[in-house]
C-alpha positions as CSV (number, residue, x, y, z in Angstrom):
1,M,-9.6,-31.2,15.7
2,N,-10.2,-32.9,12.3
3,T,-7.2,-34.2,10.3
4,L,-5.6,-31.4,8.5
5,A,-6.2,-31.2,4.7
6,L,-2.4,-31.1,4.2
7,F,-2.4,-34.7,5.5
8,G,-5.5,-35.9,3.8
9,G,-8.3,-34.4,5.9
10,T,-11.3,-32.3,4.8
11,P,-10.5,-28.6,4.2
12,V,-12.2,-25.9,6.3
13,R,-13.2,-24.2,3.1
14,E,-13.7,-25.5,-0.5
15,K,-15.4,-22.5,-2.0
16,S,-13.9,-19.2,-3.1
17,F,-14.1,-15.9,-1.2
18,P,-15.9,-12.8,-2.7
19,S,-14.2,-11.8,-5.9
20,W,-12.5,-8.5,-6.3
21,P,-12.8,-6.1,-8.0
22,K,-16.6,-6.3,-8.3
23,P,-18.6,-4.8,-11.2
24,T,-21.8,-3.0,-10.4
25,Q,-24.7,-1.7,-12.5
26,K,-23.8,1.9,-11.5
27,L,-20.3,1.3,-12.7
28,T,-21.5,-0.1,-16.0
29,D,-23.9,2.7,-16.5
30,A,-21.2,5.3,-15.8
31,L,-18.9,3.7,-18.4
32,L,-21.6,3.7,-21.0
33,N,-22.5,7.3,-20.2
34,T,-18.8,8.4,-20.8
35,L,-18.6,6.2,-23.9
36,H,-21.6,8.0,-25.5
37,N,-21.8,11.4,-23.9
38,D,-18.3,12.6,-22.9
39,L,-14.8,13.0,-24.2
40,W,-12.7,9.9,-23.6
41,G,-9.6,11.6,-22.3
42,V,-8.3,15.2,-22.1
43,G,-11.0,17.7,-21.3
44,S,-13.6,15.1,-20.2
45,N,-16.2,16.2,-17.6
46,I,-15.9,12.9,-15.7
47,N,-12.2,13.5,-14.9
48,K,-12.9,16.8,-13.3
49,E,-15.9,15.4,-11.4
50,F,-13.8,12.5,-10.1
51,N,-10.9,14.8,-9.1
52,D,-13.2,17.0,-7.1
53,A,-15.0,14.1,-5.5
54,F,-11.9,12.2,-4.6
55,A,-10.2,15.3,-3.1
56,S,-13.3,15.9,-0.9
57,F,-13.4,12.2,0.1
58,Q,-9.8,12.3,1.3
59,D,-10.2,15.6,3.2
60,A,-8.1,17.5,0.7
61,K,-8.5,20.6,-1.5
62,Y,-7.0,19.2,-4.7
63,S,-6.7,15.9,-6.5
64,I,-4.7,15.2,-9.7
65,S,-5.6,11.8,-11.2
66,T,-2.8,9.9,-12.9
67,S,-2.2,6.9,-15.0
68,S,-0.9,4.8,-12.1
69,G,0.3,5.0,-8.5
70,T,3.8,4.8,-9.8
71,S,3.5,7.8,-12.1
72,A,1.8,9.6,-9.2
73,L,4.9,9.0,-7.1
74,W,7.2,10.3,-9.7
75,V,5.0,13.4,-10.4
76,A,4.7,14.2,-6.6
77,L,8.5,13.8,-6.1
78,K,9.3,16.1,-9.0
79,A,6.6,18.6,-7.9
80,A,8.2,18.6,-4.4
81,G,11.5,19.7,-5.9
82,V,13.4,16.4,-6.1
83,N,16.4,16.8,-8.4
84,A,19.2,14.6,-9.6
85,G,21.3,13.4,-6.7
86,D,18.8,14.3,-4.0
87,E,17.9,11.7,-1.4
88,V,14.5,10.5,-0.5
89,I,13.9,8.5,2.7
90,V,11.7,5.4,2.2
91,P,10.8,2.4,4.3
92,A,12.5,-0.9,3.3
93,Y,9.2,-2.8,3.6
94,T,7.0,-1.7,0.7
95,F,6.2,-2.3,-2.9
96,I,9.0,-1.6,-5.4
97,A,7.4,1.6,-6.8
98,T,8.0,3.5,-3.6
99,A,11.7,3.3,-4.3
100,S,11.8,2.8,-8.1
101,S,10.0,6.2,-8.5
102,V,12.8,7.8,-6.6
103,L,15.3,6.3,-9.1
104,M,13.1,7.5,-12.0
105,A,13.4,11.0,-10.6
106,N,17.2,10.6,-10.8
107,A,17.4,10.6,-7.0
108,V,18.6,8.2,-4.3
109,P,16.4,6.0,-2.2
110,V,17.6,5.9,1.4
111,F,16.1,2.9,3.2
112,V,15.0,3.0,6.8
113,D,14.0,0.1,9.0
114,I,10.4,-0.4,10.2
115,N,8.6,-0.8,13.4
116,I,7.9,-4.6,13.3
117,E,4.6,-4.3,15.1
118,T,3.0,-1.9,12.6
119,G,5.1,-2.7,9.5
120,N,5.5,1.0,8.9
121,I,8.7,3.1,8.9
122,N,10.1,3.6,12.4
123,P,10.2,7.4,13.0
124,A,12.9,7.0,15.7
125,L,15.3,6.0,12.9
126,I,14.5,8.7,10.4
127,E,16.7,11.5,11.7
128,D,19.8,9.4,11.6
129,A,19.2,8.9,7.9
130,I,18.8,12.6,7.1
131,T,21.7,14.3,5.3
132,E,22.2,17.7,3.5
133,K,20.9,15.9,0.4
134,T,17.5,14.8,1.9
135,K,14.7,16.4,0.0
136,V,11.6,14.2,0.9
137,I,10.5,11.7,3.5
138,L,8.2,9.2,1.9
139,P,6.3,7.1,4.5
140,V,4.1,4.3,3.4
141,H,0.8,3.3,5.1
142,I,1.4,-0.4,4.8
143,A,-1.7,-2.6,4.3
144,G,-3.7,0.6,4.7
145,N,-2.6,1.1,8.3
146,P,-1.5,4.7,8.9
147,A,2.1,5.4,9.8
148,D,2.9,7.6,12.8
149,M,2.2,10.8,11.0
150,D,2.6,13.1,14.1
151,A,6.2,12.0,14.6
152,I,7.0,12.0,10.9
153,L,5.5,15.5,10.3
154,A,7.4,16.8,13.3
155,I,10.7,15.6,11.9
156,G,9.9,17.1,8.5
157,K,9.0,20.5,10.1
158,K,12.2,20.4,12.2
159,H,14.5,19.8,9.3
160,G,12.5,21.7,6.5
161,I,11.9,18.4,4.6
162,H,8.7,17.7,2.6
163,I,6.5,14.8,3.6
164,I,4.9,12.9,0.7
165,E,2.6,10.0,1.8
166,D,2.5,6.8,-0.1
167,A,-1.1,5.9,0.5
168,A,-1.4,3.5,-2.4
169,Q,-3.1,1.0,-0.1
170,A,-4.9,3.4,2.2
171,H,-8.1,4.7,0.6
172,G,-10.2,6.1,3.4
173,A,-7.7,5.4,6.1
174,E,-7.6,8.0,8.9
175,W,-4.9,9.5,11.2
176,D,-6.4,11.3,14.2
177,S,-9.8,11.3,12.4
178,T,-8.5,13.0,9.2
179,K,-8.1,11.0,6.0
180,V,-4.5,10.3,5.0
181,G,-2.9,11.7,1.9
182,A,-2.8,15.5,2.5
183,L,-1.4,15.5,6.0
184,G,2.0,16.6,4.7
185,L,2.7,18.3,1.4
186,G,0.7,15.7,-0.5
187,G,0.1,12.0,-0.9
188,I,-0.5,9.4,-3.6
189,F,-3.0,6.6,-4.2
190,S,-3.2,3.7,-6.5
191,F,-6.3,2.3,-8.3
192,Q,-4.5,-0.9,-9.6
193,T,-6.6,-4.1,-9.9
194,S,-6.1,-5.3,-6.3
195,K,-6.7,-1.9,-4.6
196,N,-9.7,-1.1,-2.5
197,M,-10.8,1.3,-5.2
198,S,-9.9,-0.2,-8.6
199,A,-10.0,0.9,-12.2
200,G,-7.6,-1.8,-13.3
201,E,-4.9,0.9,-13.4
202,G,-4.7,4.5,-12.3
203,G,-3.6,6.7,-9.5
204,A,-4.1,10.1,-7.9
205,I,-2.2,12.8,-5.9
206,V,-4.0,14.8,-3.2
207,T,-2.9,18.0,-1.5
208,N,-4.0,21.1,0.3
209,D,-1.2,23.1,-1.3
210,Q,-2.2,25.0,-4.4
211,A,1.3,25.6,-5.7
212,F,2.2,21.9,-5.3
213,A,-1.1,20.9,-7.0
214,E,-0.2,23.2,-10.0
215,K,3.2,21.7,-10.3
216,C,1.7,18.2,-10.2
217,F,-0.7,19.2,-12.9
218,S,2.3,20.3,-15.1
219,Y,4.5,17.2,-14.5
220,H,1.6,14.8,-15.2
221,N,0.4,16.7,-18.3
222,C,3.4,17.1,-20.6
223,G,4.7,20.1,-18.7
224,R,1.7,22.2,-19.5
225,V,0.9,25.2,-17.3
226,T,-2.4,25.6,-15.4
227,G,-4.3,28.3,-17.2
228,G,-1.6,28.5,-19.9
229,D,-1.6,27.9,-23.6
230,W,-2.1,24.4,-24.9
231,Y,1.4,24.3,-26.3
232,E,3.1,26.1,-23.4
233,H,5.4,23.7,-21.5
234,S,7.2,24.7,-18.3
235,H,8.6,21.4,-17.1
236,L,9.9,18.1,-18.5
237,G,6.6,16.4,-17.8
238,G,5.0,13.3,-19.3
239,N,1.6,12.1,-20.3
240,F,0.6,10.5,-17.0
241,R,-3.1,11.5,-17.2
242,L,-5.9,9.2,-16.2
243,G,-8.3,8.1,-18.9
244,A,-12.0,9.0,-18.7
245,F,-13.1,5.4,-18.6
246,Q,-11.1,4.8,-15.5
247,A,-12.5,7.9,-13.9
248,S,-16.0,6.7,-14.8
249,M,-15.2,3.4,-13.0
250,L,-13.8,5.1,-9.9
251,L,-16.5,7.8,-9.2
252,P,-19.3,5.3,-8.3
253,Q,-16.9,3.5,-6.0
254,L,-16.8,6.6,-3.8
255,D,-20.4,5.8,-2.9
256,T,-19.7,2.1,-2.0
257,L,-16.3,2.5,-0.4
258,P,-17.6,3.7,3.0
259,E,-19.8,0.6,3.3
260,D,-16.8,-1.6,2.2
261,I,-14.6,0.0,4.9
262,I,-17.2,-0.7,7.6
263,L,-17.5,-4.3,6.4
264,R,-13.7,-4.8,6.4
265,N,-13.4,-3.3,9.8
266,K,-16.2,-5.5,11.2
267,N,-14.7,-8.7,9.8
268,K,-11.2,-7.7,10.7
269,S,-12.3,-7.2,14.4
270,K,-13.9,-10.7,14.4
271,L,-10.7,-12.3,13.0
272,D,-8.4,-10.4,15.4
273,K,-10.3,-11.6,18.4
274,V,-9.4,-15.2,17.4
275,L,-5.9,-14.4,16.3
276,N,-5.1,-12.5,19.5
277,D,-5.9,-15.7,21.5
278,I,-3.5,-17.8,19.5
279,E,0.0,-17.7,21.1
280,G,2.5,-17.2,18.2
281,I,0.2,-15.3,15.9
282,T,0.2,-11.5,16.2
283,P,-2.1,-9.2,14.2
284,Q,-0.7,-5.9,12.8
285,K,-0.8,-3.2,15.4
286,M,-2.7,0.0,14.9
287,L,-1.4,3.1,16.7
288,E,-3.8,5.0,19.0
289,K,-4.2,7.8,16.5
290,S,-4.8,5.4,13.6
291,T,-8.5,6.0,13.8
292,N,-9.3,4.0,10.7
293,S,-7.4,1.4,8.6
294,A,-8.2,0.7,5.0
295,N,-7.4,-3.0,5.7
296,H,-6.1,-3.5,2.2
297,L,-4.1,-6.5,3.5
298,I,-4.6,-8.6,6.6
299,L,-1.0,-8.6,7.9
300,S,-0.1,-10.7,10.9
301,R,3.2,-12.2,12.3
302,Y,4.2,-15.8,12.9
303,D,6.5,-16.9,15.7
304,K,7.8,-20.4,14.9
305,T,9.1,-20.8,18.5
306,A,5.5,-21.0,19.6
307,F,5.0,-23.9,17.1
308,N,7.8,-26.2,17.9
309,G,10.1,-24.6,15.3
310,I,7.8,-25.4,12.3
311,P,8.8,-23.1,9.4
312,R,6.4,-20.4,8.4
313,E,6.4,-21.8,4.8
314,T,5.0,-25.1,6.1
315,F,2.3,-23.2,8.0
316,F,1.4,-21.5,4.6
317,K,1.0,-24.8,2.9
318,A,-1.2,-26.1,5.7
319,M,-3.4,-23.0,5.5
320,Q,-3.6,-23.1,1.8
321,A,-4.6,-26.7,1.9
322,E,-7.5,-25.6,4.2
323,G,-8.6,-23.2,1.5
324,I,-7.1,-20.0,3.0
325,Y,-4.4,-18.5,0.9
326,T,-1.8,-17.1,3.2
327,Y,1.6,-16.1,1.9
328,Q,4.8,-14.1,2.7
329,G,4.3,-10.8,0.8
330,Y,7.2,-8.4,0.4
331,A,10.9,-9.1,0.7
332,P,13.4,-6.5,1.9
333,L,13.3,-3.9,-0.9
334,Y,17.0,-3.2,-1.0
335,R,17.6,-6.9,-2.0
336,E,15.9,-6.4,-5.3
337,R,18.3,-6.7,-8.3
338,L,17.3,-3.2,-9.3
339,F,19.4,-1.9,-6.4
340,I,22.5,-3.8,-7.4
341,T,23.7,-0.5,-8.7
342,N,24.9,0.0,-12.2
343,E,26.8,3.2,-12.3
344,G,26.5,3.4,-16.0
345,E,22.8,3.5,-15.8
346,Y,22.5,5.3,-12.4
347,P,25.6,7.5,-12.0
348,W,24.0,9.4,-9.1
349,L,24.1,6.2,-7.1
350,K,27.9,6.1,-7.1
351,G,29.1,5.4,-3.6
352,Y,25.8,3.8,-2.4
353,N,26.1,0.0,-1.8
354,Y,22.7,-1.5,-1.0
355,L,24.2,-5.0,-0.8
356,E,25.8,-4.0,2.5
357,L,22.5,-2.8,4.0
358,K,21.1,-4.8,6.9
359,L,17.9,-3.7,8.5
360,P,17.0,-6.3,11.1
361,E,13.3,-5.6,11.7
362,T,12.5,-5.5,7.9
363,E,14.4,-8.8,7.5
364,R,12.8,-10.4,10.5
365,L,9.3,-9.5,9.3
366,A,9.8,-10.4,5.6
367,D,12.0,-13.5,6.0
368,E,10.5,-15.1,9.1
369,E,7.3,-13.7,10.4
370,S,4.9,-12.0,7.9
371,I,1.6,-13.6,7.1
372,W,-0.5,-12.0,4.3
373,L,-4.1,-12.4,3.4
374,R,-5.8,-10.4,0.6
375,Q,-8.5,-7.9,1.4
376,N,-11.3,-9.9,-0.4
377,H,-11.2,-12.3,2.6
378,L,-12.9,-9.4,4.6
379,L,-15.7,-8.8,2.1
380,G,-17.9,-11.8,2.9
381,N,-20.3,-12.6,5.7
382,V,-19.8,-14.0,9.2
383,D,-19.4,-17.6,7.9
384,D,-16.7,-16.5,5.5
385,I,-14.6,-14.7,8.1
386,M,-15.1,-17.6,10.6
387,D,-13.7,-20.0,8.0
388,V,-10.5,-17.9,8.0
389,A,-10.5,-17.9,11.8
390,N,-11.2,-21.6,12.1
391,A,-8.4,-22.5,9.7
392,F,-5.9,-20.5,11.8
393,S,-7.2,-22.3,14.9
394,K,-7.2,-25.7,13.3
395,V,-3.7,-25.5,11.8
396,T,-2.0,-23.8,14.8
397,E,-3.5,-26.2,17.4
398,E,-2.3,-29.2,15.4
399,M,1.1,-27.8,15.0
400,R,1.4,-27.3,18.7
401,K,0.0,-30.7,19.6
402,N,1.5,-32.9,16.9
403,P,4.6,-31.2,15.3
404,D,6.3,-34.3,13.9
405,P,4.4,-34.5,10.5
406,F,5.1,-30.8,9.9
407,L,8.8,-31.0,10.8
408,T,9.3,-33.9,8.3
409,Y,7.0,-32.4,5.6
410,N,8.7,-32.2,2.2
411,T,12.0,-33.4,3.8
């Protein structure tokens, strides 16, 4: 192999990957149409049109668009009946909003370990975390890869606990050929800048339950009542509505998203063929009933014992020098300073000590093994994805054959 770029050689890639998000003429036209011909917020035609279209796209009856994925989580939790002091079971490997939204609802996040092969919550550990205070189980489809929804839904049914899916990264993903989001009581999506559908900011809740949908409408719209008077308020809601310009940006993407999903799947398959042949690099596992991943992230695992004990962080530097930006991603969520509990601010957390929590698979994945690549690496052509594959092969082969420069790097 050629000398690694980390040690003065020529990088595999010196140009950027396809940019994301990507503006289109249809998106521009839709924005201008709203600007000139529609209301810009409450009562706009485009918001209703988007809600109807997004619900249909996600195999759901109802969609309530929101200002962000975080606000969608809070709204969904409140609409599911979460009250002060209730407990919500969440995976420990996810974005902060999955758990911070629980705190915002005056409830208690209960962290459960993951299945390290999928990165998703381990259903076998959920029942041990259930107490008389448990109100919701909140699985996350990490990287757009569906969690084991059969097992999770069965647990919810057995114990009478609502299931709310955090599908923030999972637009178009499928469990057993049905789109995720409305498999339980409801689910949320994010349209933040990096997401596979993007309006810069925004979110949505989908459901097949009319009563839940009406409660979500109320909590996201200042406590107003569906079909009620404008100044009739039944809940302590907020203004978490999506703006019409964001809805205008999102609606055309429902036409292009299926093609993007096909392209991501095709390129991910090409990459996985290479990675599966590299001892010590393991792509994220999809369960048999995960019939489609959104591939929002390319998540793999690094085993340093296969590479002469070379730290993962040195591998990252070598890959980055080759023009492929790999990085760690999430840390165990319960380590965040937010969860060093302040009983003055969060009195309902009295008696919970997250500092004592040790979840071995979450810590192993986050601290030692996770490799992340952003989804835009999957949006190019064959040459683009082969640059990624070739960088993995080049770096790992050299680490195996000639470890000394890596082991002394930055020491």
